[in-house]
N, C-alpha and C positions, 0 to 999 in steps of 0.2 A: 248499508243502505239505510237512508233515513226513513224512520217509520213516522206515523202519525203523531205520536206523542212527542217525538223529537222535534217535529217541524213546528209543533205547538209551541215549545219552549223557545225556538228560535223566533217565532213570531213575537212572543212576548218581549224578548229582548230587542227586537227590531223596533217595536212600538215605543219602548223605553228611549231608545236611542234618538228617535225622532219626535218624542213627545214635546220637547222645549218649543217646537214651531206651532204646536196647537194654540189657537187664539184663545184670549182670556178675557173675563170681565173684570172690571176696575171700578172700584168705589172711591169715595175721598180719602179713605184710610189704608186699603189694602189692595193688593193685586192678586186675585187667585182665580181657580178654575171654578166656574159656576155654571152647572146645568140649569134648565128650565124646571126640571122636576124638583120642586122643593117640598114634597109631601114627607111626613114625618115616617118613622119606621113602625113596623106592626105593632110591637110591644112596648118599646122605649120612647116615651115623649122626649122632645128636645128641651131639656131643662138645664142650661149651662150655669155656670156661676157667674156672679154679677161683679167681679172685680175686673179691672182694666184688661183689655186684650194684651197677652203677652207678646203678640206679634208686633207691638209698637217698640219693642226693644230694637237696638241697632244691631244690623246683621253683619257689620263689618267685623265685629270681634267674634271669632269662632267659639271662644269660650261661652259668651253670652247667648250665642245661637243655641248651643246644646243645652245651656242651663235653661233657656227659654222652653226648648221641646221637652225637657225633663218635667217641668212644671206643668206644661200642657198635658203630658202623659198622666202625671199625678191628678190633675183636675179632671180629666176625662174619666179615669178609672174611679175617683170618687163618685163622680156624677153617675157613672153606670150602677155602681154599688148602691147608691141612695135612691136611685130612679124610682123603686116600688113605693117609697114614702111619699112620692110626689104624684102617683097615678091619680087620674080622675076617673070618674065612673065610666067614661068612655074608654080608657085605657084598659081597666079591669075588663070591660066587654070584649076588648080585643084578645085579652089574655084567655078568656072564658072560651071564646070562639077557636082560638088557636088550639088549645087543650081538648075541646070537644071534637074539632075536625081531626085531629091527630088520633084520637080515641077511636073515632069511626073507621079510620084505616086499620085498625087492628083486625077487622073483618076480612080485609083483603091481604093480610100479610103472609098467611100460609100458602095461597093461591100465587101470589106474585113470586114468591121463593121457588115454588114448583116450576112456574113458567120459566123463570130466569136460569134455573138449572136444566131445563129441556132444550134450551135454545144457546148452548155453549159452541162456539165455533171460533176458527183462527181470525177471522175478520173482526168479530166482535172482541175476541181477546186483545187485539191490538187497539181497538177503538177505546176499550174500557180499561185500558192500562193507565189511563191519565191520572187515577187515584194513587199511582206510585210516586208521582210528582207533585201535583197540585192537591193541596190539603195536608201535605206533611211539612217537615222542616224546610223543604225546598221553597215552600211559599213565604216562610219567613226570611230566608235568605234573599228572595227577590225584592220584598219590601224593604229590607235593610239595604239592599244595593240600590233601589231607587232612591232611598233617603241619602245614603252616601254619595252617589252621583251628584244629586242636587245640591248637597252641602259642598262638595269639592269644587263645583263649576259655579257656585253662587247662584244657582236657579232656585229661588224660593218656592216656586210652583211644585217644582219635582219634589223638594225637600220635604214640604207640607203634605203632598200626597203620599209620600213614603212613611212619614210619621203617622199620618192617619190610617193607612193600611196596616202598618204595624200594631197600633193601638187597637184596632177592630180584631185583628187575629188574636192578640194576646188576650184581651178581655172576653171575647166571645168564647175562646178556648177554656178559659178559667170557668166561665159559667157552666158551659157543657161538661167539664171535667167534675165540678162539683154535683151536678144532676146525676151523672153516670153513677157515682157512688152511692147516692140517696136511692136512686130508683133500683139499681143492681139488676136490671133485665139481662137475661140469657141471650147470647148470640145465636143466630140460626144455625151456625155450623156446629154448635154444641149440644143441639136438641131440637126435636120438631115442635114442641111445646112453645108457641109464642106467647104465652101468658105465664112464664115461669120467672119467678124475681128471686133474687138473694142479696139484699142490700148490704152495702159496706164491706164489699170485697176489695180491699186495697191491693192485694197482689195477684188477684185472679182476673185476668182480662176477659175471660169468658163471660163474666157477668158484667159488662160495661158496654151494652148494645145501645143504650137509649140515653142521650141522642147521639147521632154520628158525629164524631170529631172532624173526620175530614170534611163532611159536608158543611159543617157548622163555619169552621175557619175558611173554606172556599168561598161560601157565600158572604161572609164578613168582608173578606179582601175583594171580591168582586163587586160588592155594591159600592164599597169606596171607590173602585176603579171606574165602574160604570157610570156613577153620579157625577164624575168629574169632568165629563164631556158630553155635550148634548148633541149625541149622534146615534141614530137608531141601531147602525151597524156595529158600533163599538159597544154598546149596550147588549146587543144579541151575542157578541163574543163573548163578554165576561159573564153574563148569566148564563149563557149556554154551557161555558165552561164548568161553571159551579153545578149546574144541573146534571151535566155529564159525570161529575165525580159522584154525585149522589147516586146516579144509575149504577155507576161502577161498584159502589160498596154493595149493593143488592146483588149484582151480577156476580161478584165475588163471594157471596154468601157471608158477608161479614156483618150485614145489618139487615133488619127488616124495613119494609117500606114505611112504616110509621117513624122508626127511628131517623130515617133521612129526612123525613118531612118535618120532624120537630127541629133537627139541626139545621135546617135551611131557614126556618122561622126564626130562630135565635139569631144566626148567622147574619141575615138580612136586617134585623131589628138592631142589632149592636153596631153593624156597619152604617145603618142610616143615622144612629144617635151620633156617631163620631162625624159623620158628614155634616150634620146640622149643628152641631156644637159651636163652632165658630160663628156660623152664619146667624144664629139666634142669641148669640152671647150677650149682645146689648139689649135684647128685648125682654128677657124673663129673669127673675131673681129667686133666690133660695133666701129662707128665713135663716136657716142654719148653713154655714159655709166653713169648709176646711180650705185654707189658702196656705199653700207653700211659699216659703220666702227664703231668700238667699242674700246674706249681707255680712260684710267683716269676716268673711271665711267660714260662715256658719249656715248650715242648711237646715231647716226645720219646718214645722207646721204650726199655723195659727187657727184657733176655732173660734168663730164670731157666731154668736146668737143673741 
């Protein structure tokens, strides 16, 4: 019998197969999916590099397409890494509000844990099984599959969507992994004290509660997917799926509520940054730029200042 989470995966794949039929917006240079929602992410401002858009390379050569996407991956990664250096006062206010709001949820962590453990049943077990799929390696397989399918059939919209979703997964996951090590918060199943911290526990997963990795990457991928189409039901599906993953982590006693909240903020912020990167590419400039280059059989980096 197909259960809830299996039907969810089938829906994912079905949407992907029919996705090339979705209408797109086209400007004088590119054809790409474009939602009306052009707001920036919560934490990361859209600060792309100022070099010419790599999407202008010829797409008939498979090698050039993959090289173009590799360069895009490096540029976006560098942009995410250097983003705090370009934060405005408004950006830092967002960071402060995000941290402060997450800290306030510490007050509710223990009660939410008790409530989740009191309400375990077979129906909810099936509903909250989603975190066994979404937010793990299966999510990366999904983004890779989307990218590969788009590259195989020559559909640039799908290829770029898969590329962006993969970038959001990897970079948001890297940020979360680093914070986990630094914070060292104990998971709820390992003890009742929600304020117990032991930083830099590289091999002990019991002290890697904050933020939630599953929630982070789920929101990162969902944000890229949701912003690709201006359709309210499409957005509800993707954001709802990510929110359900976060709830599942609390239900399974793997994370505190505040862990999940911080993960959602990071995932949404990185996903939004990746989506806005190309759209704002020609509008803003960095005084310090690390530019990947490929030529004469050589791959390298150039630093401009």
